[in-house]
Every structure is written in C-alpha cells, then in structure tokens.
ZAMIGU-395046 format. One record per residue (C-alpha): residue number from 0; x, y, z. Coordinates in Angstrom, 3 decimals. Layout:
! residues N
<pt k="NUM" x="X" y="Y" z="Z"/>
...
***
This chain:
! residues 338
<pt k="0" x="-15.043" y="7.649" z="-19.328"/>
<pt k="1" x="-14.335" y="3.991" z="-18.574"/>
<pt k="2" x="-16.713" y="1.190" z="-19.468"/>
<pt k="3" x="-16.813" y="-2.369" z="-18.143"/>
<pt k="4" x="-19.184" y="-5.312" z="-18.104"/>
<pt k="5" x="-22.501" y="-5.473" z="-16.332"/>
<pt k="6" x="-23.921" y="-2.117" z="-17.477"/>
<pt k="7" x="-21.539" y="-0.444" z="-15.092"/>
<pt k="8" x="-20.099" y="2.978" z="-15.922"/>
<pt k="9" x="-17.149" y="4.393" z="-14.052"/>
<pt k="10" x="-15.730" y="7.851" z="-14.366"/>
<pt k="11" x="-12.400" y="8.991" z="-12.985"/>
<pt k="12" x="-12.872" y="11.688" z="-10.398"/>
<pt k="13" x="-9.605" y="13.551" z="-9.948"/>
<pt k="14" x="-8.506" y="15.174" z="-6.705"/>
<pt k="15" x="-11.676" y="14.200" z="-4.887"/>
<pt k="16" x="-10.882" y="14.805" z="-1.244"/>
<pt k="17" x="-12.865" y="12.262" z="0.764"/>
<pt k="18" x="-13.754" y="12.253" z="4.425"/>
<pt k="19" x="-11.560" y="10.910" z="7.205"/>
<pt k="20" x="-8.274" y="12.538" z="6.209"/>
<pt k="21" x="-5.430" y="13.134" z="8.609"/>
<pt k="22" x="-2.272" y="15.061" z="7.830"/>
<pt k="23" x="-0.376" y="16.219" z="10.863"/>
<pt k="24" x="2.964" y="16.515" z="12.587"/>
<pt k="25" x="2.979" y="13.845" z="15.291"/>
<pt k="26" x="4.811" y="15.201" z="18.298"/>
<pt k="27" x="3.703" y="12.554" z="20.753"/>
<pt k="28" x="3.449" y="9.983" z="19.430"/>
<pt k="29" x="17.406" y="-5.450" z="7.340"/>
<pt k="30" x="17.517" y="-6.943" z="4.581"/>
<pt k="31" x="19.990" y="-5.953" z="1.837"/>
<pt k="32" x="18.301" y="-5.318" z="-1.483"/>
<pt k="33" x="18.090" y="-8.405" z="-3.636"/>
<pt k="34" x="18.258" y="-6.187" z="-6.678"/>
<pt k="35" x="20.657" y="-3.409" z="-7.573"/>
<pt k="36" x="19.366" y="-1.313" z="-10.436"/>
<pt k="37" x="21.575" y="1.062" z="-12.435"/>
<pt k="38" x="21.261" y="4.624" z="-11.207"/>
<pt k="39" x="21.411" y="7.496" z="-13.679"/>
<pt k="40" x="20.687" y="11.187" z="-13.616"/>
<pt k="41" x="21.332" y="13.777" z="-10.964"/>
<pt k="42" x="19.894" y="12.439" z="-7.718"/>
<pt k="43" x="20.345" y="14.471" z="-4.589"/>
<pt k="44" x="18.071" y="12.804" z="-2.062"/>
<pt k="45" x="17.538" y="9.210" z="-0.979"/>
<pt k="46" x="14.620" y="7.663" z="0.944"/>
<pt k="47" x="13.913" y="4.090" z="2.041"/>
<pt k="48" x="10.272" y="2.955" z="1.931"/>
<pt k="49" x="8.310" y="-0.026" z="3.216"/>
<pt k="50" x="4.854" y="-1.007" z="1.952"/>
<pt k="51" x="2.832" y="-3.535" z="3.960"/>
<pt k="52" x="-0.722" y="-4.826" z="4.048"/>
<pt k="53" x="-1.065" y="-5.483" z="7.782"/>
<pt k="54" x="-4.301" y="-7.531" z="7.469"/>
<pt k="55" x="-7.524" y="-6.205" z="8.999"/>
<pt k="56" x="-5.952" y="-4.079" z="11.723"/>
<pt k="57" x="-9.001" y="-3.101" z="13.780"/>
<pt k="58" x="-8.864" y="-1.321" z="17.131"/>
<pt k="59" x="-10.551" y="-2.617" z="20.284"/>
<pt k="60" x="-13.645" y="-0.411" z="19.948"/>
<pt k="61" x="-16.627" y="-1.915" z="18.149"/>
<pt k="62" x="-18.078" y="0.698" z="15.814"/>
<pt k="63" x="-20.110" y="-1.656" z="13.628"/>
<pt k="64" x="-17.891" y="-1.267" z="10.568"/>
<pt k="65" x="-15.629" y="-4.164" z="11.576"/>
<pt k="66" x="-15.700" y="-7.511" z="9.813"/>
<pt k="67" x="-18.174" y="-10.006" z="11.278"/>
<pt k="68" x="-15.522" y="-12.239" z="12.827"/>
<pt k="69" x="-14.235" y="-9.300" z="14.886"/>
<pt k="70" x="-17.730" y="-8.195" z="15.906"/>
<pt k="71" x="-18.692" y="-11.690" z="17.027"/>
<pt k="72" x="-15.350" y="-12.570" z="18.606"/>
<pt k="73" x="-15.202" y="-13.242" z="22.343"/>
<pt k="74" x="-11.420" y="-12.946" z="22.454"/>
<pt k="75" x="-10.963" y="-9.660" z="20.604"/>
<pt k="76" x="-10.658" y="-6.680" z="22.917"/>
<pt k="77" x="-8.243" y="-4.230" z="24.481"/>
<pt k="78" x="-5.683" y="-6.836" z="25.541"/>
<pt k="79" x="-5.624" y="-8.556" z="22.128"/>
<pt k="80" x="-5.403" y="-5.214" z="20.327"/>
<pt k="81" x="-2.597" y="-3.957" z="22.551"/>
<pt k="82" x="-0.567" y="-7.095" z="21.953"/>
<pt k="83" x="-1.082" y="-6.918" z="18.210"/>
<pt k="84" x="-0.157" y="-3.233" z="18.239"/>
<pt k="85" x="3.057" y="-3.992" z="20.119"/>
<pt k="86" x="4.061" y="-6.691" z="17.635"/>
<pt k="87" x="3.390" y="-4.466" z="14.627"/>
<pt k="88" x="5.391" y="-1.591" z="16.082"/>
<pt k="89" x="8.295" y="-3.872" z="16.936"/>
<pt k="90" x="8.312" y="-4.998" z="13.297"/>
<pt k="91" x="8.223" y="-1.428" z="12.005"/>
<pt k="92" x="11.147" y="-0.553" z="14.260"/>
<pt k="93" x="13.087" y="-3.483" z="12.842"/>
<pt k="94" x="12.250" y="-2.539" z="9.246"/>
<pt k="95" x="13.518" y="0.996" z="9.975"/>
<pt k="96" x="12.185" y="2.741" z="6.862"/>
<pt k="97" x="12.039" y="6.499" z="6.324"/>
<pt k="98" x="8.499" y="6.201" z="4.953"/>
<pt k="99" x="6.015" y="3.443" z="5.796"/>
<pt k="100" x="2.866" y="2.809" z="3.750"/>
<pt k="101" x="0.294" y="0.676" z="5.582"/>
<pt k="102" x="-2.806" y="-0.924" z="4.104"/>
<pt k="103" x="-5.853" y="-2.115" z="6.104"/>
<pt k="104" x="-5.883" y="0.136" z="9.172"/>
<pt k="105" x="-9.338" y="0.781" z="10.582"/>
<pt k="106" x="-9.100" y="4.480" z="11.401"/>
<pt k="107" x="-6.994" y="7.463" z="12.478"/>
<pt k="108" x="-7.056" y="6.238" z="16.083"/>
<pt k="109" x="-5.063" y="3.135" z="15.120"/>
<pt k="110" x="-2.573" y="5.304" z="13.247"/>
<pt k="111" x="-2.243" y="7.550" z="16.308"/>
<pt k="112" x="-1.644" y="4.509" z="18.544"/>
<pt k="113" x="1.091" y="3.281" z="16.203"/>
<pt k="114" x="2.655" y="6.732" z="16.114"/>
<pt k="115" x="2.618" y="7.135" z="19.892"/>
<pt k="116" x="4.108" y="3.690" z="20.462"/>
<pt k="117" x="6.911" y="4.264" z="17.970"/>
<pt k="118" x="7.553" y="7.788" z="19.237"/>
<pt k="119" x="8.215" y="6.488" z="22.734"/>
<pt k="120" x="10.328" y="3.528" z="21.635"/>
<pt k="121" x="12.523" y="4.857" z="18.801"/>
<pt k="122" x="15.624" y="7.074" z="18.899"/>
<pt k="123" x="14.926" y="10.781" z="18.449"/>
<pt k="124" x="16.279" y="11.001" z="14.900"/>
<pt k="125" x="14.312" y="7.926" z="13.795"/>
<pt k="126" x="10.880" y="9.096" z="14.928"/>
<pt k="127" x="7.967" y="9.460" z="12.511"/>
<pt k="128" x="6.768" y="13.043" z="12.882"/>
<pt k="129" x="4.339" y="13.160" z="9.964"/>
<pt k="130" x="1.414" y="10.929" z="9.102"/>
<pt k="131" x="-1.532" y="10.755" z="6.722"/>
<pt k="132" x="-4.673" y="8.609" z="6.679"/>
<pt k="133" x="-7.462" y="8.117" z="4.150"/>
<pt k="134" x="-10.615" y="6.064" z="4.157"/>
<pt k="135" x="-13.698" y="5.980" z="1.987"/>
<pt k="136" x="-16.880" y="6.896" z="3.851"/>
<pt k="137" x="-18.579" y="3.711" z="5.038"/>
<pt k="138" x="-15.556" y="1.512" z="4.415"/>
<pt k="139" x="-14.148" y="-0.807" z="7.062"/>
<pt k="140" x="-10.476" y="-0.169" z="6.383"/>
<pt k="141" x="-8.228" y="2.610" z="5.145"/>
<pt k="142" x="-4.614" y="3.372" z="4.272"/>
<pt k="143" x="-1.923" y="5.292" z="6.119"/>
<pt k="144" x="1.540" y="6.768" z="5.642"/>
<pt k="145" x="4.130" y="7.405" z="8.349"/>
<pt k="146" x="7.126" y="9.557" z="7.488"/>
<pt k="147" x="10.307" y="10.969" z="8.993"/>
<pt k="148" x="10.111" y="13.742" z="6.411"/>
<pt k="149" x="7.377" y="16.305" z="5.795"/>
<pt k="150" x="4.230" y="15.247" z="3.962"/>
<pt k="151" x="2.435" y="17.860" z="1.875"/>
<pt k="152" x="-0.502" y="18.250" z="-0.522"/>
<pt k="153" x="-2.618" y="15.339" z="0.642"/>
<pt k="154" x="-5.551" y="14.396" z="-1.566"/>
<pt k="155" x="-7.592" y="11.313" z="-2.385"/>
<pt k="156" x="-8.605" y="10.184" z="-5.853"/>
<pt k="157" x="-11.699" y="8.016" z="-6.187"/>
<pt k="158" x="-14.061" y="6.607" z="-8.787"/>
<pt k="159" x="-17.426" y="8.067" z="-9.686"/>
<pt k="160" x="-19.362" y="4.800" z="-10.003"/>
<pt k="161" x="-22.758" y="4.487" z="-11.633"/>
<pt k="162" x="-24.010" y="0.911" z="-11.710"/>
<pt k="163" x="-27.155" y="-0.990" z="-12.582"/>
<pt k="164" x="-28.802" y="-3.414" z="-10.186"/>
<pt k="165" x="-26.966" y="-6.205" z="-11.983"/>
<pt k="166" x="-23.619" y="-5.196" z="-10.515"/>
<pt k="167" x="-23.569" y="-3.467" z="-7.143"/>
<pt k="168" x="-20.631" y="-1.282" z="-6.218"/>
<pt k="169" x="-18.092" y="-2.885" z="-3.847"/>
<pt k="170" x="-15.970" y="-0.928" z="-1.415"/>
<pt k="171" x="-13.333" y="0.816" z="-3.543"/>
<pt k="172" x="-10.535" y="2.424" z="-1.586"/>
<pt k="173" x="-9.367" y="5.744" z="-3.028"/>
<pt k="174" x="-5.778" y="6.349" z="-4.056"/>
<pt k="175" x="-4.023" y="8.445" z="-1.424"/>
<pt k="176" x="-1.743" y="11.016" z="-3.020"/>
<pt k="177" x="0.817" y="12.839" z="-0.887"/>
<pt k="178" x="4.135" y="14.574" z="-1.542"/>
<pt k="179" x="7.180" y="13.430" z="0.447"/>
<pt k="180" x="9.645" y="16.293" z="0.932"/>
<pt k="181" x="13.326" y="16.022" z="1.768"/>
<pt k="182" x="16.065" y="18.602" z="1.352"/>
<pt k="183" x="14.005" y="20.884" z="-0.844"/>
<pt k="184" x="13.139" y="18.061" z="-3.264"/>
<pt k="185" x="9.995" y="15.945" z="-3.333"/>
<pt k="186" x="8.248" y="13.051" z="-5.018"/>
<pt k="187" x="4.599" y="12.044" z="-5.153"/>
<pt k="188" x="3.602" y="8.875" z="-3.320"/>
<pt k="189" x="0.425" y="7.146" z="-4.535"/>
<pt k="190" x="-0.857" y="4.553" z="-2.049"/>
<pt k="191" x="-3.241" y="1.929" z="-3.478"/>
<pt k="192" x="-5.478" y="-0.833" z="-2.184"/>
<pt k="193" x="-7.359" y="-2.324" z="-5.106"/>
<pt k="194" x="-10.437" y="-4.544" z="-5.076"/>
<pt k="195" x="-9.764" y="-8.055" z="-3.809"/>
<pt k="196" x="-10.696" y="-11.217" z="-5.681"/>
<pt k="197" x="-13.547" y="-12.009" z="-3.297"/>
<pt k="198" x="-16.633" y="-12.818" z="-5.331"/>
<pt k="199" x="-14.479" y="-14.398" z="-8.017"/>
<pt k="200" x="-11.415" y="-13.282" z="-9.920"/>
<pt k="201" x="-13.184" y="-12.733" z="-13.239"/>
<pt k="202" x="-16.235" y="-11.064" z="-11.719"/>
<pt k="203" x="-14.102" y="-8.589" z="-9.778"/>
<pt k="204" x="-11.604" y="-7.837" z="-12.565"/>
<pt k="205" x="-13.763" y="-4.974" z="-13.834"/>
<pt k="206" x="-13.107" y="-3.022" z="-10.640"/>
<pt k="207" x="-9.346" y="-3.575" z="-10.694"/>
<pt k="208" x="-9.323" y="-2.424" z="-14.318"/>
<pt k="209" x="-11.104" y="0.744" z="-13.222"/>
<pt k="210" x="-8.593" y="1.309" z="-10.425"/>
<pt k="211" x="-5.741" y="0.736" z="-12.866"/>
<pt k="212" x="-7.258" y="3.425" z="-15.085"/>
<pt k="213" x="-7.473" y="5.767" z="-12.105"/>
<pt k="214" x="-3.803" y="5.218" z="-11.262"/>
<pt k="215" x="-2.818" y="5.763" z="-14.890"/>
<pt k="216" x="-4.688" y="9.071" z="-14.933"/>
<pt k="217" x="-2.860" y="10.216" z="-11.801"/>
<pt k="218" x="0.513" y="9.344" z="-13.330"/>
<pt k="219" x="-0.369" y="10.956" z="-16.650"/>
<pt k="220" x="-1.222" y="14.173" z="-14.840"/>
<pt k="221" x="2.182" y="14.138" z="-13.130"/>
<pt k="222" x="4.098" y="13.777" z="-16.400"/>
<pt k="223" x="7.834" y="13.520" z="-15.677"/>
<pt k="224" x="7.508" y="14.572" z="-12.043"/>
<pt k="225" x="8.967" y="11.849" z="-9.783"/>
<pt k="226" x="6.233" y="9.458" z="-8.651"/>
<pt k="227" x="6.097" y="6.175" z="-6.778"/>
<pt k="228" x="2.929" y="4.078" z="-6.543"/>
<pt k="229" x="2.778" y="1.346" z="-3.925"/>
<pt k="230" x="0.373" y="-0.833" z="-1.960"/>
<pt k="231" x="-1.729" y="-3.937" z="-2.471"/>
<pt k="232" x="-2.908" y="-4.151" z="-6.074"/>
<pt k="233" x="-4.633" y="-7.531" z="-5.595"/>
<pt k="234" x="-3.298" y="-8.432" z="-9.041"/>
<pt k="235" x="-0.155" y="-10.451" z="-9.641"/>
<pt k="236" x="2.524" y="-8.559" z="-11.493"/>
<pt k="237" x="2.329" y="-11.134" z="-14.320"/>
<pt k="238" x="-1.346" y="-10.264" z="-14.810"/>
<pt k="239" x="-0.454" y="-6.711" z="-15.823"/>
<pt k="240" x="0.377" y="-5.895" z="-19.420"/>
<pt k="241" x="4.163" y="-6.068" z="-19.784"/>
<pt k="242" x="6.073" y="-4.138" z="-22.445"/>
<pt k="243" x="8.954" y="-5.524" z="-24.497"/>
<pt k="244" x="11.427" y="-3.657" z="-22.299"/>
<pt k="245" x="10.044" y="-5.171" z="-19.084"/>
<pt k="246" x="8.044" y="-2.095" z="-18.136"/>
<pt k="247" x="4.438" y="-2.334" z="-16.942"/>
<pt k="248" x="1.800" y="-0.718" z="-19.158"/>
<pt k="249" x="-1.050" y="0.850" z="-17.200"/>
<pt k="250" x="-4.135" y="1.639" z="-19.260"/>
<pt k="251" x="-6.955" y="4.149" z="-19.025"/>
<pt k="252" x="-9.020" y="3.806" z="-22.167"/>
<pt k="253" x="-6.622" y="4.606" z="-25.009"/>
<pt k="254" x="-4.094" y="6.250" z="-22.691"/>
<pt k="255" x="-1.065" y="4.214" z="-21.595"/>
<pt k="256" x="1.544" y="4.988" z="-18.951"/>
<pt k="257" x="4.756" y="2.962" z="-19.002"/>
<pt k="258" x="6.101" y="2.444" z="-15.490"/>
<pt k="259" x="8.906" y="0.461" z="-13.928"/>
<pt k="260" x="8.434" y="-2.437" z="-11.528"/>
<pt k="261" x="11.226" y="-3.878" z="-9.374"/>
<pt k="262" x="9.630" y="-7.332" z="-9.587"/>
<pt k="263" x="11.422" y="-7.558" z="-12.953"/>
<pt k="264" x="15.125" y="-7.249" z="-13.554"/>
<pt k="265" x="17.856" y="-8.426" z="-15.934"/>
<pt k="266" x="16.500" y="-10.805" z="-18.562"/>
<pt k="267" x="12.982" y="-10.752" z="-17.130"/>
<pt k="268" x="13.465" y="-13.027" z="-14.130"/>
<pt k="269" x="11.157" y="-12.403" z="-11.203"/>
<pt k="270" x="12.169" y="-11.518" z="-7.679"/>
<pt k="271" x="11.193" y="-14.004" z="-5.020"/>
<pt k="272" x="9.570" y="-15.309" z="-3.033"/>
<pt k="273" x="6.461" y="-13.162" z="-3.665"/>
<pt k="274" x="4.553" y="-11.096" z="-1.140"/>
<pt k="275" x="1.382" y="-13.127" z="-0.567"/>
<pt k="276" x="0.913" y="-16.849" z="-0.042"/>
<pt k="277" x="-2.529" y="-18.384" z="-0.619"/>
<pt k="278" x="-3.574" y="-21.984" z="-1.268"/>
<pt k="279" x="0.050" y="-23.110" z="-1.411"/>
<pt k="280" x="0.955" y="-20.596" z="-4.113"/>
<pt k="281" x="3.000" y="-17.416" z="-4.069"/>
<pt k="282" x="1.806" y="-14.263" z="-5.784"/>
<pt k="283" x="3.239" y="-10.783" z="-6.210"/>
<pt k="284" x="0.176" y="-8.628" z="-5.623"/>
<pt k="285" x="1.998" y="-6.017" z="-3.546"/>
<pt k="286" x="4.460" y="-3.790" z="-5.307"/>
<pt k="287" x="5.982" y="-0.510" z="-6.393"/>
<pt k="288" x="5.549" y="1.299" z="-9.713"/>
<pt k="289" x="7.872" y="4.205" z="-10.451"/>
<pt k="290" x="7.795" y="6.869" z="-13.163"/>
<pt k="291" x="9.279" y="10.240" z="-13.994"/>
<pt k="292" x="12.524" y="11.497" z="-12.511"/>
<pt k="293" x="12.862" y="8.905" z="-9.769"/>
<pt k="294" x="15.186" y="5.895" z="-9.596"/>
<pt k="295" x="15.241" y="2.699" z="-7.555"/>
<pt k="296" x="18.509" y="1.665" z="-5.941"/>
<pt k="297" x="17.270" y="-1.573" z="-4.416"/>
<pt k="298" x="14.210" y="-3.700" z="-3.736"/>
<pt k="299" x="13.563" y="-6.410" z="-1.181"/>
<pt k="300" x="10.863" y="-8.798" z="-0.053"/>
<pt k="301" x="11.419" y="-8.522" z="3.681"/>
<pt k="302" x="11.778" y="-12.000" z="5.176"/>
<pt k="303" x="14.340" y="-11.434" z="7.956"/>
<pt k="304" x="11.838" y="-10.942" z="10.742"/>
<pt k="305" x="9.321" y="-12.652" z="13.015"/>
<pt k="306" x="6.452" y="-11.939" z="10.597"/>
<pt k="307" x="7.282" y="-14.995" z="8.464"/>
<pt k="308" x="8.438" y="-18.597" z="8.762"/>
<pt k="309" x="12.213" y="-18.548" z="8.386"/>
<pt k="310" x="12.404" y="-21.907" z="6.608"/>
<pt k="311" x="9.664" y="-21.340" z="4.022"/>
<pt k="312" x="9.333" y="-17.510" z="4.174"/>
<pt k="313" x="5.540" y="-17.968" z="4.298"/>
<pt k="314" x="3.854" y="-15.046" z="6.115"/>
<pt k="315" x="2.575" y="-15.706" z="9.627"/>
<pt k="316" x="-1.054" y="-14.843" z="9.029"/>
<pt k="317" x="-2.878" y="-13.175" z="11.910"/>
<pt k="318" x="-5.406" y="-15.560" z="13.467"/>
<pt k="319" x="-8.124" y="-13.880" z="15.471"/>
<pt k="320" x="-9.116" y="-16.910" z="17.530"/>
<pt k="321" x="-5.619" y="-17.377" z="18.956"/>
<pt k="322" x="-4.142" y="-13.896" z="18.611"/>
<pt k="323" x="-1.152" y="-15.514" z="16.881"/>
<pt k="324" x="0.612" y="-14.104" z="13.869"/>
<pt k="325" x="1.191" y="-10.807" z="12.094"/>
<pt k="326" x="-0.204" y="-10.546" z="8.563"/>
<pt k="327" x="-0.948" y="-12.698" z="5.528"/>
<pt k="328" x="1.299" y="-10.395" z="3.463"/>
<pt k="329" x="5.045" y="-9.851" z="3.605"/>
<pt k="330" x="6.375" y="-6.298" z="3.786"/>
<pt k="331" x="8.304" y="-5.100" z="0.752"/>
<pt k="332" x="10.904" y="-2.331" z="0.677"/>
<pt k="333" x="12.805" y="-0.178" z="-1.770"/>
<pt k="334" x="15.227" y="2.735" z="-1.761"/>
<pt k="335" x="14.575" y="5.601" z="-4.160"/>
<pt k="336" x="16.636" y="8.591" z="-5.244"/>
<pt k="337" x="15.045" y="11.675" z="-6.722"/>
***
C-alpha cells in the first residue's frame, strides 16, 4: 500500500493486463556511445535499443481522444500525418536500433503504419517483425515497442487508484512489460511514461512517486533476472535518490531497488546534453535503468540527425500549425549484453 498527499490511496496492481494490447509478428509491414562502461560476466547476446518520446503522435482520424489543438486544427489531416509519419520512419531507419521503444503514439493503427513503412523501406535483415502496444482505457496516448527479435510475455502493470474529490486521478500510463528474446536468452523490457509536470511540479509529484513505487515492485519481483527500464520518467535524473556508488535508489514504501543509470559515469559527471529542452534549460527526464544480469556497453544522446539543431543540439519540436519539426525530446540509445 502506498500513501501520498490529498487523501489519495494508491495500491500496486501487478500484472494487470489492460485493454488495447497488441503483440504480433509484423509480416507486412549513428552515433558512437559517449560512454564505455566496463563489461563483466558471461554475456552471450547483444542488443542495441533506442527510446524516444515522439511527442503527441496522433493519426489523421479524429476519434475524440486527441488533444484539443489537434481536434480544432484546420491543417491536421491525412497529408500532415503522412508527412510526419515519413519523417519519423526516416529517423528510425537512421537510428538503426534492434529494439525501439516509442512513447506517445495514439493507437495500434499508428504502430501498424510505422511498421508497414519501415518494412517496405528497410533491408530484409533489418526489418522489425515484432511489435507491442499498450494504452490505458480512455487515455489519449500509449506506448509501443518495435523489435527485430521475438517479443514474449506481454503484460501491463497499472495502479489501483482510490482518490477523494480533493485530488482527481490523472491519466496514468501503465508500465508495459515484455521479454525480448535473442539466441535462447532474454531480458525483460519495462517501458514507462510517467505523469508529466502539468498542473505543477509539486502537485504532480505524488503520482510520479506512485509510478516509481510500481516500477520498483516490478524490478523486485524480477530479482536478478536481466531487466531494462526505459522511457520518459518526467523526472530529471538528479531528482531521483542517488546512492553513494552512483546507483539510483527506487523506492516502494520501505522497499528499495538499486539500479544503474548511464546518465552517471566515472566520478559522477553527467552525460550531456540532456534529452529534453524546456524554457532554455536541459533536463534528463528520459533514460534507462538496468538491474540484474544485464550490462551496458554504451549510451548515447542521439544528436546526429535532422531531429535536432546541429549547433545547439536542441530538439526540433513538432509544431502543429506549420507541420515543422519532429519531437520536443531527443532519442537516447544504449547497447546491452545479457
């Protein structure tokens, strides 16, 4: 049981499979790491991953769940969507990851469009043949995974929220849990999109604390099994509790899970430039957390592409009125062995 302010009680609900799930084989459908971490143990498989919040990626169909600016827009439609889809897929081809985790896709149809576009434009051996999608019922946006390797055991983990009238429940995206399988070995990928700071940083912190507790419970359940959490945590890495050894301490009540973060290395310096730029300040709200028998070989904030300004590395935010830009987040990448 987790308690937070405002007479709000939240209970972790494990392995709650929500609606709008897709797990299927899709048959129709660089930057060098800034950080080299020491690799130990007996690793037999290697996978490169990209995590990217692609910023309110709605399709051209108006279902009523879209944000108001899309519903009211006179320029948003099939042509604008098709152009934005083409740009995103060109970026994903350039990033060339084995597994891609995407945050803020509207529905399975968008994921299918991405898959079909990439399937027709990429070499045979580079195609993404597996995909997964999750979305909370009634939410505007969900999360997706594209993979060149099989995905198994898909589930979603949400929060059982009981609130008073003082604090209404915001949209809380579930954690998508899926196993990535290669060469007879596998690791668990946990894709996150935590509550944003809209409504005020302090007022919304309760919900991010609850989502942190949910992630900790998922990692605790996995024990020493290889696990990698990624996504948009809407919390700067410096706002997490940091251990003396540079690890990140995730809390769920009295339980603590110590996880690694590639934002830290060496004597505690931070990787740059950050992944999100807002009000002339960089933050590191996107990230990877790794635990168990999994190791990171490299980590990179991806800036060698058209999605950011090459002089400042500031993301080219998508602007609905002009159709210009990509996303207000930068993609991040890592290579793991397990």
